N, C-alpha and C positions, 0 to 999 in steps of 0.2 A: 438372420440365419437360424434355422431350427437346431437347437442343441441336440447332440447325439445322446440318446438314452437307451441305446441298444443293449447295454449290459446292466440295466437297472432291473430291480425286482419290486413287486408290490405284494405285501404280506396278506393275501386274501384269506388265509387260514385264521387270521385274527378277527374275522367277521363275528359279531356278537352272538349270533345264533349257533355258531360252531363251538362256543366256549365249553359245552359239556362233552364234546367229542375230541377236542384238542386241548389238553390240559395246560396249566401254567408251565409245567416243566417241559412239555413238548413244544410249546410256543417259544420258550427260550432256546431249545435245541434247533428249531427251524430257523429262528432269527440268526443264530450262530452260523448255520449252514448257508443261509442266504448272504450273510455278510462275508463269508469266505469266498463265495462263488460269484457275487455280483458287485459291480463297482459301487452301486448305491442301492439302498433299500428304503422303500416308502411304507409308512403306515398312515392311517387317517385319523382325524379327530373322532370319528365314530368308533374306531377300534378302542381308543383310549377311554372314551367316555362311557361306553356301554358294553364292553367285554369284561366280565367280572374277574377274569384272571389278572388283569392289570391292577384293578382296585385291590384285590386280595394281596397281591404281591407288594403293593405300596404299603398296605396296613401291616403286613408281616415284616417288612423292613430287613429282609435277609440280604446279606452282602452278595450271595450267589443267586438271588432271585431274579425273576424276569424284569421287574421294574428297574432295579439298579443296573442291570445289563443294558436295557434299552437306553437309559440315560447316558451311560458311558459311551455306547456306540453313537448316539446322537451328538454328544460333545466331541467325539472323534471325527465327525463329519461323514461317517458311513451311512447313518440312518438320517432320513429327513421325514418330519411329520407334516402331513397336510392339514392346513387350517383354512377353513372357508372364509370368504369375505362377508357372507351373510347367510342366514338360514331363510329359506323361502317356503311358505305354505299358502298358496292361493286359496281364497275362499274362507280363510279364518279371520278372526278379529285382528290378528297381527300377521298380515301376509308376508312381511319382510322384517327381519331382525338383524341388524348389523352386528358382526362378530369381529372384535379386535383382539380376542384372547380365547384360550380354551375354556376358561370359565364362562365367557359369553356364549359359547356353543351350548354349554349345559343350561344356561339361563334360557336360551332360545327354545330348547326342547321343553322346558318346564312351562313356557308360555304357549307354545304352539302345538304340542303333542299331548294327547290324553295318556294316562298311565298305562292303558291297555296296549299302547304301541311300544312300550319299553321291554327290552330283554332283562335288564337289571332294574328292579323297581326304584323309582326316584327316592333319593335321600339327600335333602339339601345340605345338611351340615357336613356329612362325611364326603359326599361327592364334590361339593364346592371346594373343600379343603384339598382334596386330591387334584382337581383340575387347576387350582391355583398353584399347587406345587409344580405341576407340569409347566405352567406359564413361566415359572422361575428359571427353567433351563431349556425350554423348547420354543417358546413363542418368538423369540428374537431371530431364530434361524429357520423358522417354519416356512414351508412352501405354500403360498396362498393359492387358492383355487376357486373357480366359479361353481358354486354349488348347483345353481339352476342349470348350467350346461351339463354337469354330470347327471342330473336327474333326467334331462331330456334324452341323453344316451340310454339311461336305464329304461325309460318308458318305451323307446323304440325297440330295445332288445327284448324286454319281457313280453311285448306283444308278438314279436317274432317267435319267441320261445313257445308261446301258447299254441302256435301252429305246428310245432316240431314233434317228431316221434319221441324224442328224449323226454319231453314234458309229459306226454300222454302216458308213458310207462310209469311215471311216478305219481300221477294224479288219479289214475283209474280207480284204485281202491279207496282213495279219500272221497271222491265225489260219489261213488256208488253207495258208500256208507251214510251219506248225508243227502237225501233227496232234495233237489232244488239248488244245491250248492254250486253245481257247475254253471247254471244259468246266472246265479248271483256273481260268480267269479268273472264271467264274461261281461256282465254289466259294470263291474269294477274296472275291467280293462278298457271300457269305452269312455272312461272319464278323460277330461282334458289334462288333468294333472294327477300324477301318482308318485308315491315314494314307497320305500320298503316298509315303512311303518304302517301303510294301508294294508299291505299283505299280512303283516304280523297280526294286526287287529282282526282281519278277516279269518285267518286260520285259527288263531287262538280263541276267538269267540265260538268256534265250532269244535273246540277241544283238541285241536292238533298241537302236539308239543313242539317246542322249538327245535328238538333233535330229529324231527321227522324229515325224511329225504325231501319232501316237497318244500319245507321251510329252508333246508340247507341249499337247495337249488336256487330259490329266489334270492337268498343271501349272496350266493355266488354270482348271480347275474348282476347284483348291485356292485359287487367287487370288480366285475369286468368293466363296468362303467368308470370306476375310479382308475383302474389300471390303464384304460384307454386314454384317459385324460392326461396322464403323465407319461404315456407311451412306454410303460414298463411291463415286463413279463410277470405273469401271475405265479404266485407261490401258494400251493394248496396241497390237498391230500385226498385220496380216495377213502371216503368215510363209510363205516358200516357195510363194507363190502361193495359199495356202489362205485363202479368205474367212472368217476366224474371226468377224469382226463380224457378217457376214451369217448365219452358222450359229447364233450364240448370241442374236442380236437380229434376227430376220427382220422385214422391212418388212411393215407392215399393208397388204394389197392395197387396202383401202378408202380409205386416206389416201396411198398412194404416188402421187407426181406423175407426169405423163406423161413418157415418155422423149423427149428432144429429137430432132428429125428433121433431116436434112441433114448437112453437114459438122460433125463432132463439136465441135471447138473453138469455131467460130463460133456454133453452136447453144447450147452451154453458156454462153458469155458473154452471149448474149441473155437467158438465164434467171437470170443472177446478180443478187443484191440489190445488190451493190457490186463495183466493179472498181477496185483501187488500184494505183498505181505504187509499187513497193517495191524495196529493194535485195536482193541475193542472200540467200536465207534461210539459207544455210550459215553466215552471220555470226552467227546465233543462238548458235552454239557458242562464241562469244567473250564473250558476256554474263556479267558477274560477278554475284554475289549482291547487291552494292551497287547495280549498275545495274538489276537486276530489281526490287529494293525501291523504287528511285526511280521507275521507270516505273509500278509498281502504285499508288504513293501519289500521284503527280502527274497521271497520265492514266487510270488504271484505275477510278477511283471510280464513274463512271456505268455502266460495264460490269458491275462487281461488284454494284451496286445492282439493275440490271435482271436479272442472273442470279439474285439472291436472290428478287426478286419473281416471276420465272417459275417458281419452285418452290413457289409458294403457290397451291393450287387455287382459292381464292376470287378471287385477282387474275386468274388466267388466265381464269376463267369470265366475269368482268366486263370483260376487256380483250382483245377479239378481235384487236387489232393489237399486242399485247404482244411477240410474237416478232419482228415487223418492227422494233419499237423496240429490242429487244435487238441485232438485226443492225446497226442504225445505230450503237448505242453501241460494239459490237465493232469496226466499221469505223473509228470515230473513234479508239479505243484503239490499233488496229493501225497506223493512220497515224502516231500518235505514236511507236510502237515503230520503224517504218520510218525516220522522221526522225532518231531517236536513233542508229540503226545507221549511217545515212549520215553523220551529223555526227561520231560518235565513232570510227568505223572506216572512214574514206573509202578507205583503201588496199585494203580487202577487199570493198567493196560493188559496184564496177564499174557497169555499165549498169543503169538501173532496169528491173525486170521487172513483169509483170502478176500480181496476186494477186486472184482472184475469190472472193467470199464468197456462198454459196448457203444459202437456207433451204429445208428439206424436200427436198433432193436425195439420192437413194438412192446407196449406195456403188457399186452395179453400174453406174450411169450414168457415174460418174467413172472407173471402171476402164476403160471403153472408150477413154479418152484417156490411159491410163497411159504410153504410149511418148512422148508429147509433153508430159507434165505431171507434177506431183507433188501428191498430195492428202493431206489429213488432215481429221479430223472432230471436232466438239465437240457432245455431246448437250445439249439444253435441255429445258424443260418440267418434268415431275415425275419425274426419272429414278430416284430411289431407290425409288419405289413402283409406278410404272405397270405395268411388264411383269409383275410378280408378282401383279397384281390387288389391290394394297393400297389403291387408291383406292376409297372406298365406291361401290357400284353406283348409288345414287340420284344422286350427284354426277356420275359419269361419264355416266349416261344423260341428265342434264339439259342437257348441253352437248357437242355434237359438237366444239366448239372445244377443250374441255379434253381430250377423247379424242385429238384429232389432235395437239395441242401436246405431249401427254405423251410422244410418240414422235418429236418433231421433232429435227432436227439442223442445226447450222450446219456447213457443209462448205467447206473451203478448197481451191482449185485454183491451183497456182503454175505459170506458163508460162515456159519458158526453153529455151535450146539444150541439147543433150545433155550437154555438158561441165559445165554448171552444174547440171543435174539430177543428175548423178553426184555432184557435190560435196554437194548437199543430202541425197541419200540416204545419204551417208556420215556425216551428222550426225543425221538423223532418218529412220527407215525409211518408205518410201512405204506408204500405207494405215494410218498411225497413227490411232488413235481414242481419244478421251476420251468414254466413253459411259455409258449408264445402268448403275446398280449391279445391277439385277435382270434376269437374262437369262430368256428363255422356258424354259430348261431347269430353273429352280428348281421344286421340286415344287409346293407350294401356298403361298399368302400366309400362312396360319396356321402354317406351319412355318418361316417366316423368323425369324431370331434377333431378339430385341427390340433396339430402339435403345439405344445405350450411354447 
């Protein structure tokens, strides 16, 4: 039987090339948010080994830092780190390197990858000590995965991406500034084997920084392959003003709600399913693993039960008001989180703010209020299958409710003064999304990797 992973999340915003855009503090905040809203959160060996934020946090040894938080959540069973069974590089002197530990993963990179493929330059002494420390608390509970299978999904997806309008918009300026580079890129795509490091080398050799949108998008496609392998929803953010969620998960025009008219904030609040009084969201960055576990166990049961049910096509088909019930359960859970923050961290919560929760509100609508608010989103419905067409056609055709709910999202809008918005954005990037695993860019459902 395939294990249900409908309420799991994959921390794609920890992708190494995103490290300059999503800071250590923000990664900790997003990890906290994902741990509160997802039954289980996955990170990969690539995240730990090549995202400088984890290394810096380890070296800093802060009790409130990202590294300590990650370890505590892993030991609590909320976070699971992916560890490959082997590293594969066809055509190299060492085409296969067995990996029994996180330190082995680093050794495989040193043997198989040139320095130009790294985001963080290799440093044997420091990095090996870091990876060995991870082995001390994570390798025993790690989720093993087939690296070659993930790369096959990546190769299929990046080739599909190269034919999409999304990609063209982000590469036009890059290729026009470097005559001949577009032809070189397509020759790279024609290879039998590709990994993200090949694209890093290609773009870095042409002076494209790791923070450039074209690099971010290639990194995101790689993350899509990992999230598909564990059937988890993606966790990311719209970076540098690029609507990445919109680009990879476009709204269905037939189910898209009407845009509110009139003054933006007032109209949005009229469309909200719930409006809560909450303390400053930047306090989420102070929550410990023990506090997160306590909130999940004491107040999150109803929410997680509804999230589980909303990923069952049979339940959705027979429960037209299921999404609204999930919204109510989430409002109740978030109220308990807000009460806990105000009680345990009164010195940091200040004046209560408004947090509006919306069902089926598109990201574009919320972006209209971005200067006056902070927003993030949680996908519901049947996220692991719907966008790739994996829901059987007869079921989807039998119920418009199922088709609509499969792409539904719960979206949060936090209202506060500018100074408080700056504080929360330093903890969680604006436009953060926990969304469906299968983007529109995936080739076809039958080419999706099998569930683990």
